[in-house]
C-alpha positions in Angstrom: 125.0 94.2 105.3 122.8 92.1 103.0 119.9 93.8 104.5 116.6 91.9 104.2 113.9 94.0 102.7 111.0 92.6 104.7 112.2 94.0 108.0 111.9 97.6 106.9 108.9 99.8 106.1 107.9 99.9 102.5 108.6 103.6 102.1 112.3 103.0 102.8 112.6 100.4 100.0 110.8 102.8 97.6 113.0 105.7 98.6 116.1 103.6 98.2 114.8 102.5 94.7 114.4 106.1 93.6 117.8 107.2 94.9 119.4 104.2 93.3 118.0 105.0 89.9 119.1 108.6 90.2 122.7 107.5 91.0 122.7 104.8 88.4 121.6 107.2 85.7 124.3 109.7 86.7 126.9 106.9 86.7 125.9 105.8 83.2 126.0 109.4 81.9 129.4 110.2 83.4 131.2 106.9 83.1 134.3 107.0 80.8 133.1 104.3 78.4 135.8 104.9 75.8 138.4 103.6 78.3 136.8 100.2 78.1 137.2 99.9 74.4 140.5 98.4 75.4 139.8 94.7 75.7 142.4 94.2 78.4 140.8 96.8 80.7 137.3 95.4 79.9 138.5 91.9 80.9 139.9 93.3 84.1 136.5 95.0 84.8 134.5 91.8 84.1 136.9 89.6 85.9 136.8 91.8 89.0 133.0 91.6 89.0 133.1 87.8 88.9 135.7 87.7 91.7 133.7 90.1 93.9 130.5 88.0 93.4 132.5 85.0 94.7 133.8 87.0 97.7 130.3 88.2 98.6 129.2 84.6 98.6 131.7 83.9 101.4 129.9 85.4 104.3 129.0 84.7 107.9 126.4 86.2 110.2 124.7 86.0 113.5 121.2 87.0 112.4 119.5 88.2 109.2 121.1 91.5 108.2 123.9 91.2 110.7 126.3 89.5 108.4 130.0 89.8 107.7 131.8 89.9 104.3 134.3 92.0 102.5 133.0 94.9 100.4 135.5 95.8 97.7 133.9 99.3 97.2 137.2 101.2 97.8 139.1 98.8 95.6 136.6 99.2 92.7 136.5 103.0 93.1 140.3 103.3 92.9 140.4 100.9 89.9 137.5 102.2 87.9 136.4 105.6 89.2 133.1 106.1 91.0 130.7 105.8 88.1 132.0 102.5 86.7 132.5 101.2 90.2 128.9 101.8 91.1 127.6 100.2 87.9 129.9 97.2 88.4 128.9 96.7 92.0 125.3 97.0 91.0 125.8 94.2 88.5 127.5 92.1 91.1 124.5 92.6 93.4 122.2 91.7 90.5 124.2 88.4 90.3 123.5 87.9 94.0 119.8 88.3 93.2 119.9 85.8 90.4 121.6 83.2 92.6 119.1 83.8 95.4 121.5 85.4 97.9 119.7 88.7 97.8 115.9 89.3 97.4 115.2 91.5 94.4 112.9 93.7 96.6 116.0 94.7 98.7 118.3 95.3 95.7 118.3 99.1 95.7 118.8 99.4 99.5 121.7 97.0 99.5 123.2 98.7 96.4 123.2 102.0 98.2 124.6 100.6 101.5 127.2 98.2 100.1 128.0 100.1 97.0 127.2 103.8 97.0 128.4 104.5 100.6 132.0 103.0 100.3 132.4 104.3 96.8 131.4 107.9 97.5 133.3 107.9 100.8 136.4 106.9 98.9 135.8 109.5 96.3 135.5 112.2 98.9 138.7 111.1 100.7 140.6 110.8 97.4 139.7 114.4 96.4 140.7 115.7 99.8 144.0 113.9 99.7 144.8 115.2 96.3 144.0 118.7 97.4 145.5 118.8 100.8 148.2 116.0 101.1 151.5 115.6 99.4 151.4 113.9 96.1 153.4 110.8 97.1 153.1 107.1 96.4 152.8 106.2 100.0 150.2 108.8 100.7 148.1 107.2 97.9 148.5 103.7 99.3 148.2 104.5 103.0 145.4 107.1 102.8 143.4 106.2 99.7 143.7 102.4 100.0 144.3 101.2 103.5 142.6 104.0 105.5 139.8 104.6 103.0 138.8 100.9 102.8 138.6 100.6 106.6 136.6 103.9 106.7 134.3 102.6 104.0 133.7 99.4 105.9 133.0 101.3 109.2 130.5 103.6 107.5 128.7 100.7 105.8 128.4 98.7 109.0 127.3 101.8 110.9 124.6 102.6 108.4 123.3 99.1 108.2 123.3 98.9 112.1 121.5 102.2 112.3 118.8 101.1 109.9 118.3 97.8 111.6 117.9 99.4 115.0 115.9 102.5 114.1 113.7 101.0 111.3 114.2 97.3 111.7 113.6 94.5 114.2 116.7 94.7 116.4 117.2 96.4 119.7 120.4 98.5 120.2 121.8 96.1 122.9 121.5 93.2 120.4 123.6 95.0 117.8 126.0 96.2 120.4 126.7 92.8 121.9 126.2 90.4 118.9 127.5 92.4 116.0 129.6 95.5 116.6 132.3 93.8 118.6 133.4 92.1 115.3 133.6 95.4 113.4 137.3 96.0 114.1 138.2 92.7 112.5 136.0 93.6 109.5 137.6 97.1 109.2 141.1 95.6 109.4 140.4 92.9 106.9 138.9 95.3 104.4 141.8 97.8 104.8 144.4 95.0 104.6 143.0 93.3 101.5 142.4 96.6 99.6 145.8 98.0 100.6 147.7 94.9 99.5 145.9 94.7 96.1 146.2 98.4 95.3 149.9 98.3 96.2 150.5 95.4 93.9 148.6 97.0 91.0 150.3 100.4 91.5 153.7 98.7 91.2 152.9 96.1 88.5 149.8 97.2 86.7 149.2 100.9 87.3 147.0 101.1 84.2 144.4 99.1 86.1 144.0 102.0 88.6 142.1 104.8 87.0 142.8 107.1 90.0 146.6 106.5 90.0 148.8 108.9 88.0 152.5 108.2 87.7 153.2 111.8 87.1 151.5 112.9 90.3 152.7 110.2 92.7 156.1 109.0 91.4 157.7 111.3 88.8 160.4 113.5 90.4 159.9 112.0 93.9 
């Protein structure tokens, strides 16, 4: 994660830029902006962005591109829906560019890897869960929060590792020995953090979770 742009061929950064703008335009077009006329919900959104920027600043790594930090993509998706979540995480990454943590040339690629992948993975799992699994509170928490967050982290790490090996400067054995052994801890941490926060919000502030519906998961259970 935090992929350095200068280790990849220029065509990859250009392709990522095009894809980013396509997704960003779709997000702006489909986002439920009326919902955020509510000042309380708008404050939750802006506060979440600031908090995520702080979390992303707390990172460790072994080599450029082989870094460790929490993502928050599943949490943002469950709170805001995919469109607003992608816009919000893009703004957080823009903050990282402004404070020098991320090079602007690598903005689009990082936005796709750290933002689009976990958000869209969570969206797919959420839809499958709604369609095929019982509409129960614990199904929402266990599957859509704990499991989805861990899966999103695993997919993000796998994608970044693949890019760094296939198109970047690292050999497969370097990634296998220096980076991937820490992935289970990252997966567990992401799942635990997201699950705990979503559980608390579902119980205390369900209005903060766009994807949570009392009538579906609690009423009559």
